[in-house]
N, C-alpha and C positions, 0 to 999 in steps of 0.2 A: 698111423695109417701106412699101409704099403703102397707100392707104385700103382697097382691097379686100382686101389680105391681113390688115390689121387687123381688118376687120369679120369675116373668115372665122375669125380666131383668136378673136374675142370671142364669135362664135356657138358655136364649139367648146368654149370654156371654159364658156359658159352652160349647154350641153347637158350637159357633165361635172359641173358643180356641180348641176344638177337630178337627174342620176342619182345623184349622191352622196347629195343630200337625201332621195331616195326609199329609199336604203339605210338612211339614219339613221332615217327614219320606220318602216321594217319592223323594225328592230332595237328601237326603242321600243315598238313593238306587241308584239313577242315577248316583252320584258321585262315589260310591262304584264300580258300574259296569265299569265306565270309568277307574278308577284306576286300577281295576283288569285287564282289557284289556292291559293296559301299562305294568303292571307287567309280565304278560304272554309273551309279546312280549320281555321284557328285559331278561327273563329266557330263552326263545328260542335263543335269540341272544347269550347269555352267553355259552350256551351249544355248539353252532356251534363253538364258538371261542376256547372252551376248547377241542373239538374234533381235531380241526385243529392244536392247539398247541401240542396236543398228538402226533399227526402224524409228528411232526417237520416240517410241511409245513409253513415256515414262510411268504412266498410270498401269500398263500391263506389267512393266518391270518390277514397279512396286508390289503388285499382286503376286508376281512369281516369287519374289523374294520373301513375302510373307508366308506364302504356301510352302516354299523350301525350308523355311525356318521350322514351320510346324511339322513337316515331314521329316526333317533332320532330327529332331527331338524324339519322334517315334522310332525312327531307324536306330538311334543311338542306343535307345533302350533295349530294342530287339538284338542289335549287335553285341551289346554287353551281355545279354542273357545267353547268347550263343557261345560267346567267347567263355563265360563263365561255366557253362554246361561242359565244354570241351576240356577246360583246364581241372574242373572239379573231378571229372571221370579220371583223367590223367593222374591227379593228385591222390583219389582213392585208391587206384590201381597200385601206385608207388607205396602208399602207406600200408595197403594190404600185403604187399611183398616185404616190406620192411618189417612188418609185425610178424610174419611167416618166419623170417631169418632169425628175428630176436628170440622167438619162441624155440627154433632149433638150437640157437647158442646156448640159450638157457637150459634146455633139456640136456644138451651135451655137457654142460657145467655141472648139473646136478648128478648126471651119471658119473662123471669123472670124481666129484666129491663122494659119492657113495662108495666108488672103488677105492678112494684114498682113505676113507675112514677105516677101512678094514686093515689097511697097511700101515697108517700112521697111528702111533699110540697117543693116549693123553687126550688132548684138548681137540681132537678132530671133529668131534661133534659141534662144538662152539663154532669152528671155522666154517664148517658146513652150514650152520644156521645163519652166519653173518652172510656168506655168499649168497645163500638162497634168499634172504631178505632183501639184499642188495639188488638182485636180479628181478625179484617180484616188484620192488618199488620202481626200478627202471622201466619195467613193463607198463606198470600203472602211469608213470610219467608220459610214456609215449602216448598211451590212449587218451589221457587228459590234454595233451598238447594238441592232438589230433582234433579233439572236440573243440578247443579254443580257437584253432585256425578255422574250422568250419564256422563257427559263431561269428568271428571277425569278418569273414567273407560275406556272411548273411547280412550283418549289420551295414556293411560297406554298400551292398546292393540296395538295402532299404534307403540309406542315405542318398545315393545317386538317384533313385526313383523319386524320392521326396523333393530333390532338388529339381528334377525335370517337372514335376508337377507344379511346384513353385514358380518356375520361371514361365511355364506355359500359362499359368493362371495370371501372372503379373503382365504379360503379353496382351491377354485378353482385356484386362482392366485399362490398359494404356489406350485401346482403341476407343 
């Protein structure tokens, strides 16, 4: 690579990093907004409970707490889904970018090996095949790892949903 190619590559990387940092900032903003909504709801609920307790209306306080518990379970599920959507989008973008770079590295390596084959006598074809097989295996491992991570995230979400359903069902039975 000559100096101009290096500078062009550095500029491309800087633009890419800036774009990715913007995505991270947007994701942080979305997460902060979702978190703020939950904090506001919690404060509103706490204020209602305090007012009821100050009036010594224990029956209303009990009703408020039960209603808040039900609403909190619903809101937790909604919050979890919002956060998961933001993080999944961010993760997918990162994985796509990583996959793109891996493909560039792989194609560069293959080009280099093809060039080297013409210059290196003897067993260059065997070396080329080994490197090609290794890069293909690495690419497959990345794709499988990405698939496994998504499966684990989906399973965790199902487990949380099931736990919320079970806890709300057990609260209904205790009444």
